Each structure stands twice: as structure tokens, then as C-alpha cells.
C-alpha positions, 0 to 999 in steps of 0.5 A: 913174964907178967907185968900187973898194974891197977887196971891192966895185966900185961903179959905174952900172947895166947892164941885167943888174943890174935883176932882182937890183936888183928882187929886194931893192927889191921885198922890201917888209919889207926896204925898209920904211925906202926911198922907192924900191921896189915899182916895175916893171921898166920904172920901174927900168930907166928910173930906172937906165939912162937920164939919169942924173946926179949933179945929178938924183941917180943909183942906182949898182950896189955889185958884189962884185969877186969873185962879180960879184953885185949886193950893193946900191946907193948912191944919190948926188946933188951940190948945189954942194959937197954931196953927198946919200948913201943906201944899201942893201944886199941882205938875203942880204948884210947884216951883212958890212960891206959898207954901211961899205965902200961908204960909205968908198969912196964918201966917199973919191971925193967927196973926190976931187971937191973935195966939202966936205959929204955929207949923209944922211936917215934914218927915227929908227926906222932904227937900223943905218943911223944907228949906220953913219953914226955909225960913219963919223963923220956927226953929226946935224944937224937933222930935216926932215919925218919924216927925220933928216939927218946931216952929214959935213963934209969941210972939218973933216978 
């Protein structure tokens, strides 16, 4: 699985990505809105490199096409014709449009796969993520436990 955008290549993780992944994923302040953080290298290697599938949920590396640097990651999980999506950008590369570009590329990939709905969960205090989802035409649907659920209905487009 690979997604190409103007500046980014979104692909499965390889072992050489793990240290860079840990650099931002273990930054507890930056990752305050994320659950997948603060783990060991062995844990991340198991989760990112082995037995990954869309049905179980998988993290994809966001790589800058020119520099080959890991910029962040996309989470994607398929449930029938619905895809759940999540995203994180390394703080060093934040506020440069990479999250929007990665999300747009992933949305287009889901459309090509025949997906009908994309959903994203976000904590109510994560204003930047909410703004991004709304900019990308996701609409608020409901609240489940502590997360706001936003939906992008592909069948209406």
C-alpha cells in the first residue's frame, strides 16, 4: 500500500523509521491528544512492522518525497465500507500543510478503494485537529465516550 501526493509518500513503516517515530510519539507534551505513545522500541516494532492489516488497523509512515524524512503517520482501519482515520505530524514539521496534504491523499485513496464513509475521532480540546477535519469537509456526527466523531460521507460527493 502506497499513497503519493505532491510532497509526500505515505507507505508502510520500515525498521529504519522507528527511531524517528519514537522521537515524536514519545514526546508526551506534543502527543497529549494521542493514545499510542510512550512505548518501547520493541513495542513499536511489533505494532508497526509485523502483522499489520487494514482490518486490524495500521499506522502508515508519512515520508517527505525530497528529504526522505519521516514527517508523521496516518492511522487507517477498515470496517466494511467505513474507514477510520487518524493522523499525527512531527512537531518539527507542524503547521506546514503536511497533515492536510496527507489526509487529502488518504481520502482520495479510500475513494479509489470504494470506501463509502471515513470517520475520525478527536478529543474536544484538540482545536487544531478539529479545524483540520472541518477544513477537509468532515462533519461532526456524535460523541462516543470522550471523543468527538467526525464523518466524511463519500457517497454524497
